[in-house]
C-alpha positions in Angstrom: -27.9 55.3 -6.4 -26.0 54.4 -9.4 -22.8 54.8 -7.5 -24.1 52.6 -4.6 -25.0 49.8 -7.2 -21.7 50.0 -8.7 -20.0 49.8 -5.5 -22.1 46.8 -4.5 -21.2 45.1 -7.9 -17.5 45.7 -7.4 -17.8 44.3 -3.8 -19.5 41.1 -5.0 -16.9 40.5 -7.8 -14.0 41.0 -5.3 -15.9 38.7 -2.6 -16.4 36.1 -5.2 -12.7 36.1 -6.4 -11.6 36.1 -2.9 -13.7 33.1 -2.2 -12.7 31.2 -5.3 -9.0 31.6 -4.9 -8.5 29.4 -1.9 -10.7 26.7 -3.4 -8.6 26.8 -6.5 -5.4 26.9 -4.7 -6.3 24.1 -2.4 -7.3 22.0 -5.5 -3.9 22.7 -7.1 -2.2 21.7 -4.0 -4.3 18.4 -3.9 -3.4 17.6 -7.6 0.2 18.4 -7.0 0.5 15.9 -4.3 -1.4 13.0 -6.1 0.2 13.6 -9.5 3.6 13.4 -7.8 2.8 10.2 -6.0 1.3 8.6 -9.3 4.5 9.7 -11.2 6.8 8.7 -8.4 5.3 5.1 -8.4 5.9 4.8 -12.1 9.4 6.1 -12.0 11.1 5.0 -8.8 14.0 7.0 -7.5 13.1 10.1 -9.5 12.3 13.5 -8.2 9.1 14.6 -10.0 8.8 18.3 -10.8 5.5 19.7 -11.9 4.7 23.1 -13.2 2.3 25.4 -11.1 -1.2 23.7 -11.5 -3.2 26.9 -10.6 -3.9 27.8 -14.4 -5.3 24.2 -15.2 -7.6 24.2 -12.0 -9.1 27.6 -13.3 -10.0 26.1 -16.6 -12.4 23.4 -17.8 -12.9 20.7 -16.7 -11.3 21.2 -13.3 -13.0 24.6 -12.7 -16.1 22.7 -11.7 -14.3 20.7 -9.0 -14.5 21.5 -5.4 -12.1 18.5 -4.3 -10.3 15.5 -5.6 -10.8 12.0 -4.2 -8.7 9.8 -6.7 -6.1 10.5 -9.3 -4.8 7.6 -11.6 -2.0 7.9 -14.2 -3.4 6.7 -17.6 -0.4 7.4 -19.7 3.2 8.5 -19.6 3.7 10.1 -22.8 6.8 11.1 -24.6 8.3 14.6 -24.3 7.3 14.6 -20.6 3.5 14.8 -20.8 1.3 12.7 -18.3 -2.3 12.1 -18.8 -4.3 11.5 -15.5 -7.9 10.5 -14.8 -9.0 12.7 -12.0 -12.1 12.0 -9.9 -13.8 14.3 -7.4 -16.7 16.3 -6.2 -18.1 18.8 -8.7 -19.5 22.3 -7.6 -23.1 20.9 -8.5 -22.7 18.4 -5.7 -22.4 15.3 -7.7 -19.2 13.0 -8.4 -17.3 13.4 -11.7 -14.4 12.0 -13.6 -12.3 13.6 -16.2 -9.0 13.3 -18.2 -6.4 16.0 -17.3 -2.7 16.4 -18.8 0.2 18.1 -17.7 3.9 18.5 -18.5 6.4 17.2 -15.9 10.1 16.3 -15.6 11.5 13.5 -13.5 15.2 13.8 -12.3 17.5 11.1 -11.4 21.0 11.4 -9.9 23.0 8.8 -12.0 26.7 8.0 -12.8 28.2 9.5 -16.1 31.6 8.7 -17.5 34.3 11.3 -16.6 36.3 10.2 -19.5 35.9 7.5 -22.3 36.2 4.0 -21.2 37.0 1.1 -23.5 35.7 -2.5 -23.2 37.2 -4.7 -20.6 38.6 -2.0 -18.4 38.9 -2.5 -14.7 36.5 0.2 -13.2 37.1 2.7 -10.4 34.6 5.1 -8.7 36.9 7.9 -9.9 36.0 6.8 -13.5 32.6 8.5 -12.9 30.8 11.5 -11.8 27.2 12.3 -10.7 24.9 14.1 -12.7 21.1 14.9 -12.6 19.2 13.7 -15.6 15.6 14.4 -16.7 14.2 11.0 -17.7 10.8 12.1 -18.7 11.8 12.9 -22.3 14.6 12.2 -24.9 17.1 9.5 -25.0 17.2 9.3 -21.0 13.5 8.3 -21.1 14.3 5.1 -22.9 17.2 4.0 -20.5 15.7 5.3 -17.3 14.8 1.6 -16.0 18.4 0.5 -16.5 20.5 3.7 -15.7 23.0 3.3 -12.7 22.1 5.2 -9.6 24.6 7.6 -8.3 25.5 5.4 -5.2 26.4 2.4 -7.4 29.8 1.1 -6.4 32.1 0.3 -9.2 35.0 -1.7 -7.4 35.1 -5.2 -8.7 33.4 -4.4 -12.0 34.6 -3.9 -15.5 33.1 -2.4 -18.7 31.5 -4.6 -21.3 31.6 -2.1 -24.1 32.8 1.5 -24.8 31.2 4.3 -22.6 31.6 7.8 -24.1 32.6 10.7 -21.8 29.8 12.4 -20.1 27.1 9.6 -21.1 25.2 8.1 -18.5 25.9 4.3 -17.6 23.5 1.5 -17.9 23.3 -1.8 -16.2 24.3 -3.5 -19.6 27.4 -1.5 -20.0 29.2 -3.1 -17.1 29.7 -6.5 -15.6 31.4 -8.2 -12.5 35.1 -8.5 -12.9 36.1 -12.2 -13.6 38.4 -13.8 -11.3 40.3 -15.1 -14.6 40.8 -13.1 -17.7 41.4 -14.4 -21.4 45.1 -15.3 -21.6 45.7 -15.7 -17.8 48.1 -18.5 -17.0 46.4 -21.1 -14.7 47.1 -24.3 -12.8 45.3 -27.0 -14.5 44.5 -30.2 -12.3 43.6 -33.2 -14.5 41.7 -35.4 -11.9 40.8 -39.1 -12.3 39.4 -40.8 -9.2 42.1 -40.3 -6.5 44.9 -39.4 -9.0 45.5 -35.8 -10.0 47.9 -34.6 -12.5 48.9 -30.9 -12.6 50.1 -28.8 -15.4 50.2 -25.2 -16.8 47.5 -23.9 -19.2 46.2 -20.6 -20.6 42.7 -19.4 -20.1 40.9 -18.9 -23.5 38.1 -17.0 -22.0 37.2 -15.1 -18.9 35.5 -16.8 -15.9 34.8 -16.6 -12.1 34.7 -19.3 -9.5 32.4 -22.1 -10.5 32.3 -21.1 -14.1 33.3 -23.8 -16.8 35.9 -22.2 -19.1 38.2 -23.4 -21.9 41.9 -23.6 -21.3 44.7 -24.7 -23.5 47.6 -26.7 -22.0 51.1 -25.3 -22.3 52.9 -28.4 -23.6 50.5 -30.3 -25.8 48.5 -27.1 -26.8 45.2 -29.1 -26.2 42.0 -27.4 -25.4 39.9 -28.8 -22.5 37.0 -27.4 -20.4 37.2 -27.2 -16.7 35.9 -25.6 -13.6 37.3 -22.4 -12.0 38.0 -23.1 -8.4 38.4 -20.5 -5.3 42.2 -20.7 -5.7 41.9 -19.6 -9.6 43.1 -23.0 -10.6 40.9 -25.0 -13.1 39.9 -28.6 -12.6 39.1 -31.0 -15.4 37.5 -34.4 -14.1 38.4 -37.2 -16.5 
């Protein structure tokens, strides 16, 4: 009799565990999908990686859930911790809402410098390499919104500041390469009505088509301000 009772008890324990496991596993999959979707919306372009969520589904408060209806990202904390508001159906049959947190990582494929790059350097794609960076924590987290993605085209751009070797590149570190650089020789057209007088001048600052820049005339060394034209000459209207 004792043997039969023990066998029945073991059977019930085994049956209960077998029944609970699929529910718990299904709950973990729901959370995994919803957590990822919420973090991907917060960090566009990142691949979100989460640890196994089976353990937190087997502990309070999620152990009392039978399904998830809604997940909202409450806080994206430092050190790669995300706090979520989870809503769903409890085992008692009612609706409930709880706060749940989990570690995560967010990986972006970004450009890093293949060697040290100094300011005002004309850039080439070969100056950079592609690297995966976790932007959920550390210094990459601070710059994740302005990191240059791996597909960024560098032709026609120049550096605005020093970029260290193996460091990721930000939007603020580069700029469009100007048509004229400081020190370039240009044709200066002085225009008054229908009369135009041309002379040589030196650009005092960089500029692109449509920009107004300062130039210094070759002969008189006088500084004037003119507009850069498509042929890279500078026009001053008197």
